[in-house]
N, C-alpha and C positions, 0 to 999 in steps of 0.2 A: 335549535339551541336547547329547548326543553328536553328533547330525547337524549341529547348528548349528556346533559346534566343528570338526568335520571339514570342513565347507564353508568355514569361515573359514580353516582351515589350508591347504586346497586353493587357495583364492583367494590367500592370502598367498604360497604357494610359486610360483604362476603369475606373480604380479606381480614377485616377486624374480627369477625367470628372465628375464622380459622386461626388467627394469631392467639386469640383467647383460649381456644381449644388446645393448641400446641403448648402454650404457656402453662395452662393448668395441669396438663399431663406431665410436662417436664418438672414443674414445681412440686407436684406430688412425688415424683421420683426422687428429687433432691431431699425433700422432707423425710421420705422413707429411709434414705441412706444417712441422714444426719441424726434423726431422733433414735432413741434406743428401742422404740416400739415398731414392730413390723406392720405396715399397712396391708400386707397380704391377708391379714385377718378379714378384710373386706371383700375377699374373693368369694366365688360361688363354691359351696360344698354340696354336691347333689343330695337331695332328699333330707338335708338338715334344715329343719324349719327356721332355725335361727339365722341361716344365711340366705333365706328367700329374698329379703330386701337387698342383698348384696348383688342381685341381678343388675342394679342400677349403679353400683360403685365399682364392680369388677372391671369394666372396660377402661377405667382410668388408672388402674394399678398395674405396674409392670415389674417383672422379676429381675431384669438386668438392663444395662444401657443398650445393648444390642437389640433386645426385645422391644424397648421403647422406641429406638430410632427406626427399626423396621416398620413398626406399627404406625409411627407418625408419618412416614413417607406414604404408605398405602392409604392411610386415612385422609391425608391432605389431598392426594391425587383424586380419589374417588369422591370425596366431599366436594371438591372444587367442580368436578364434572356434574355432580347432582345439583349444585347451586346454580349452574347455568340455566336450569329449568326454573328454579326459584329457591330462595332461602326457606320459604314455607315447606316446599316439597322436601328439601334436605332434612329439615327438622322433623317433619312427620315420618319420613322414611327412617331416620335415625332412632326415634323413640320406638317405632314399631319393631325394628330389627333388634334393638337392645332388649326390649320387653319380651317379644315372642321367642327370639333366639335364646336369650338367657333363661327363660322359663323352661324351654326344651332341654337345655343343658342341665338345669336343676332337676328336671324329672328323669332324664334318661342318661346323663353323663356318668362316666366312671367315678368311683369314690376317690376323688382327688381334689386339689385346690385349683380352680379355674380362674385365671386372671388375664387381663390384657384386652386390647381393642380388636383382636383379630376376628372375632365373630361379627362385630360391627362392620369391619372392613369387607369381609366376605359377603355380608348382607348388601352393602352398597354396590359392590362388584356385581353381584347377582341381579340386583335391580336394573343396573345399566344394560345388562345383556337381555334380561327377561322383558324389559319394556319393548324391545324390538319385536318380540314374539306376540305380546298381548296388544300392542298398539303400533301397528305397522306403518307409522309415518316415517318419511325419509330421514328426519333428524334422529329418530330413535334407532333406525337401522345403521346409520353412519356411526353413531356413538357406540353401538354394540360391536360393530366391526373393528373400530379402533381399540376398544377394550379387549376383545378376543385376540387381536393381533399382538398387542403389547403385553397383555396380562392373562392370556388363555392358560398358561401353565399353572395358574393358581388352582385350577380344577383338581390337581393332584393333592392340594392341601386338605381336601376333605377325606383323604384316606389315612388310616392309622399307621403312620410310618415311624413316628418317634414317640415313645411313651412320655417324654417331657413336654410334648406339644398337645394342646387340647384340640384334637381333630374334631371333637364334638362341637366346640364353639364354631369352628370353620363350617362344618356341615350344617348345623342348625341355623347359623347366621345366614348361610346361602339359601336355605329353604325358606327362612323368614323373609328374605329379600325377594325371592320369586313370588311368594304369597302377597307381599305388599304390591309388587308390580301388577299382579293380576287384579287385586282389589282396586287399586288406583285407576288402572285402565278401564275397568268395568264401570266404576263410578263416573269417570270422565265421559265415557260413551253414553251413559244414560243421561248425563247432564247436557250433552250437545243437542242442539235442535235438529230434528230430522227433516 
């Protein structure tokens, strides 16, 4: 009974976190379209020192309803899969990807306004695949196979195909995710008893 309750509590907490995340992004989109001030100001402008702090706000700002909906679907799917491991894992992965990926966009991105959660999404996607390579447990391999089968086409998103899309966010988010998977797996291996 205790295991069933703890699983239920775990699931309930994860769903609550996802709903808060979805609600906050949707709420910001509504505010951006109701107020006379554009929230796009909080996006990343590479090498502009004033926008360095926007690394942490840019993932929550979206330019259109289509942009928001597409990102919410991907973010929800990959977040939910990461949360299967634990909420703490998802939170650490998200903070790492947003920080490292955003910093790389700020350092090396085109001189343009970079907004949206796509770098975060590509980071979580990359983590789910890279974990199978760095930590070859069966569960990681199965998750990676499912992600590659259903979302393998996302790999094309790291290519500069559309000037309106921040492929830099996709690329650097994916690189940050792979780095997180490597560091996390390495830390876990050293913590395991031999």
